[in-house]
N, C-alpha and C positions, 0 to 999 in steps of 0.2 A: 654562358657556362661558368666563367670565372666567378661571377656574382653568386651563382647557385652553390658553387663549391665553398665560397666564403660563408654563406648562410649555414651550410652543413657544419662547417668547422665551428662556427659560433654556437650552434645548437649543441654540439658534442661537448664543448667547453662548459656551457651552462649546466649540462647534466652532471659533469664531473664535480663542479663546484657545489651543486645541490647535495651530492653524496658526501663529500669530504669536508665541507665547511669552507675551505679556502685552500689555495695553493695550486700548483701546476702538476701535470701528470708526467712530465719529463718527455724524453725523446723515445718514440716507439721504433721497433725494428720492422724489417720487411718479412720476417720469417713466420709471423704469427697473425692470426685474425682474432676478432673478438666475437664471442658467442652472444646469443640474445640475452643471456642472464648476466652479462658484464664480465664474465671470467675469461681468461686467456686460453688459447688453443695451441696445441703442440704442432710443431712442424720440424721434422728431421730430428737431430740429436739434442736440440735445445728448445727452450720455450721462454716466453717473457712472463715475468711476475711483477706485479705492482708491490713495491716495498713502501709501507706506510710510515714515513718519517713524520715529524711534527713541526708545527710552527705555532707558538703560543699554546692555545688550548684547542687546536684544530689539527687535522691531518694535512700533510703535503706529500702525496704519493709520487714516487718516481719509478720508472720502469728499469728492470734489470734482467739480463739474460742469464738463465741457469740451465744446467744439464737436465734433460728430461728424465734420465734414469733415476736420479735422486732429487727431483725438483723440490719436494717439501722440505727436506733438510737443507738444501742449498738456499731456499727462500728464507728460512729462519736465520741462516748464517749471513745472508745478504742484509737482513734487517739489522743484525748486530754490527755489521761493518759500516753502517751509516754514520754520519757526523755525530759526535758525542753531544753536541748542543742541539741536536734535532731528534732527540729520542727521550722517552721517559724510562727506558730500560737502563739499569746501572752499568757503567763501564766495567769490564772484566767478566761479564756474563758470557758463557760459552754454551754451545749446543751439544748435549750429550748424545741424544738420539731422537729420531722422529719416526713414528709408524702411522700408517693410514689403513683403516679397516675397509672392508668391502662396501660398507654403507656410507663411506666418506667422512668418518670421524678421525681426525688427526690428533695424536697424542704427542706433544712436544715436551721433552724433558730437558730443561736448562740446568746449568750448574746452580749451586746454592746462592750465587751472587744475584740471581734474578729477584729473590725475596730479600736477601741481605738480612737486616735485623728485624724485618717484619714477620710477625708470627704466622705460621702455616695455618693455624686455626682462625678462620674469619671472625669468630666471635670475640677473639682477643685483640683484634686490630682497632686502632683509633680511627676516627673519621678521616684524618689526613692519610693514614696508612691504607685505608680502604680506597681512597681516591687514587693513591699512587699505584696500587695493584690494578685498579680498574683501567687506568691509562695504559699500563704495560700490556695487560691482557688484550685490550682493544687493538693495539698495534700488531700483536701476533695474530689475532683472529682475522683482521682485515687482510693482512699480508698473505696468510696461507689460504684463505678462502678466495683469493684472486686466482688460484689454481683450479682447473676444471674438475679435479677429482676430490677436492676437499670441500665439505659442506659445513662442518663445525670443528671446533678446536678445543682440546683440553690441554691446559698448561700445567706442567709440573716443575718444581724447583728442587733439585737434589733428590728426585724420586718421590717427593711429597706433592699431593695435589694442591694447586693454588686456588682454583675455582672449579665449578662444575663445567661441563662442555658448553661452549658458547658459539653462536652463529651471529651473522650481522644483524639479524632482527633484534637481538638482545641490546643493541646499541642504537637502534633506529629512533628517529625523532617521533614523538607521540603525535597522533593525528590532531589532538586538541591542544592548541597553543594557549597557555595561561596568560592572563593580563600581566603587564609589568608590575613589579611591586610598587607600593606607595613609597613615600619618602622615608618611612620607617624611622626608628630610633628617636621619636619625638618625646620619649619619656624623659623625666628629669624632675628637678625640684627647684623652687625659687631659693636663691641664696643671696646673702648679704653681698652687695657689690656686683651682683650678677649683671644688671643692666649696664653698669659702667664698663665692665669687662667686655661684654658683647659689643657695645658701641665702639670701643677702641679696636677690637678685632675687625669690625665692619669698616671702620675708617681706613684700616690698612689693607682691606681686600680679602681678609681671611674668612669673613662671614657675610652673608647677604643681609641687607637691612631688615628683611623679613624675619631674620633669626634673632633680632634684638627684641626679646620678649621677657627677659628676666628669668626664664626657665633654663637652667644650666643642664642640658642633656647631651645626647649623642652628637648632635650637630655642633654644639659649642665645643665639646671635647675634641672632635676632629679638627676644628678650627685652631684650637690651642696647640694640638699636635703639629699642624702645619707651621704655626708660628715658631714653636720650639725647634722644629727641624731646621727651619731657615736660619734661625739665630744660633744654631749649634748648641742648644740646650738639651737636657735629657727629655726624650719624647715619652711622656707618660699621660698627656692629656689633662693634667691637673694644673690649674693656675695657682701655683704656690708663690711664696714670697719672691723667689728668684725670677720666675716668669713674669709676675706683675711688675717687678722692678725693670725688667728688660722692655716691657711694653711702653714705659713712660716716654722714652726717647726713640722708640723704634721707627723705622722708615718703611714705606711700602716696598716690597721686593721689586727688583728691576730685572727684567728678562735680558738674556744675552743676545737673543735674536730680535732684530728690529724690522725686518722685512719678510714677507709682505706686511701690509698694515694690520691684517687679521691673521693670527696664528695661535698654535698651541705649543707650549714648551714644557717638556718633561725634564725634570732634574732628578735623576735616579738617586744620587747620593744624598740629596736634600729631602727626597721623599715627597716632592710636591709637583703639581701640574699648574702652570700659569696659563690663564686665558688672556691673550694679549690683543689689544686694539691700539693702533697708532703708537706702538712702542711702549705702551703702559700695561702693566698687569692689572686688569680690572678685577680678577679673582685669582687667588692662590689657594689651591685645594690639596689637602693631604691625600697621598696615593701610596700604593705598594706595587712595585714593579717586579721583574723576574728574579727569582731566587738563584743562588749560585748553581751553575750548571744549566739553568734555564734563563739566563740573562736576557733582558730586553735589549735588542741591538740598538746602538746609538746611530744617529744619522738624521737625514732629512727625508720626510715622507709626505704623503697626502692621504686624506681620508678618501677611500675608494668604495666603501661598502658600508651600509648601515642596516641594522635590524633591531627593531624594538625588543624582540625576543629571539636570540640566536641560539641554536642548538649546538652543544659541544659533543661531537660523536665519541671522542676518546673517553670522556668522563660522564656521558649520558646525563647531562644537566643543562639547564637553561642559563644563558648569559644575558641578563637584561640590559637594555640600553647600550647595545654593542655598536661601536664605531671602529671599523677596521682600517688600519693605516700601513701595515706591513705583513703581507700574506695573511696568516691566521692570527696575527697579533692585533689586539683591539683594546680600546678603552671599554670597560663595562662595569656595571654595578656588582658589588660583592659584599656579603654581610660582614666578612672579616677583613679589615684593612689594618694590619698591624704596623708598628713603627719600624719595619725592616722589610727588605724585598722578600716576598713570599709566594709570588704567583708562578705560573708555568711560562711566563714571558709576556703575558698581557699586563695592562695597567689597571689595577683595581681602583675603583672609585667608590667612596661611601654612599650609601643609599640616599641621604638627603641632597647630595650634590649631583647624583647621576643624571636626573632629567635635564639639569642646566648644561652639563657637559655634552649630553647627547644633542641638545639644541644647538650648542655652539659649534659642534663638529659637523659643519655642513660638508656636503660632497666637495672634494677638492681643497678643503682647508689644509694648509701646511702644518705639519707636525714636526717639531725639532726635538730630538731625544739626545740629551747630554748625560754624561756620567756624573 
């Protein structure tokens, strides 16, 4: 019997991970049961709700007990009371009111802080603003639909509609998984001194030898940015006079972590990832970690989950070449890897380097994250 119970527990855990991407469900109470559709059931004067907090670009749900009489409003408030570094919803946001119709549609009206400076009109939002709204609405939708009487959610900010009503199906992983992207960014042009520049970058570990082709494109630009970042130069990806002068006497970056023999070291402030063997950085790659408020936690971790194409439920997007090392925080390919921390906590890797990082990040590989 104990072995059977362990098997059931493992199966339940696997189902939860498949739904939320990553994370734990928290401690459950004895007062509720779970219905066949995964929602919680009432018992007495309180009920359990799953509050969908975040880790990186995935959910990390925790259970909270709320009064049954006003469960939808209490659930929304419980979501706002979560850790400020585990939510996409801006601090200072408050719940003004919540109503639930007979057909299970909840209308949640937050204060103006929910949108902040983001336009209420979706057509006027930038791509980054659309992404921010998507993540916030996903948190609210998943949290309220964990209640048995809520089927879909409409979010308002200061009385203005943020989106049309949403249910979990709007964020579900598509049945067809696309192939991972190619190396991308191989455009460029031959430039005077291009081969010499690339060979020096390759000798220092910023560029693979295969990238020494005389064509100065995206991969070379990212290598230059990694070098500039490590040397404390302006990160613009352009090998100007100052950068070329610094390359003359430059040394290969040295990792601060020496053990085990094979590891990955992220230096957030430097904006680089080092792939380390026997205490030597065999490659140093430009990356972008978590933005302020979504900081990538420092510490020592291990790769525990890998997906060639991983689905981000909060943002309804694919994360190619994803290697998870801290709950929902992973290394993954991303088209935009700017010279500053810009992610939701994950470590963005440029497309030309993503397959290499994915191969290097074997299961159990140690990951050291430093500020």
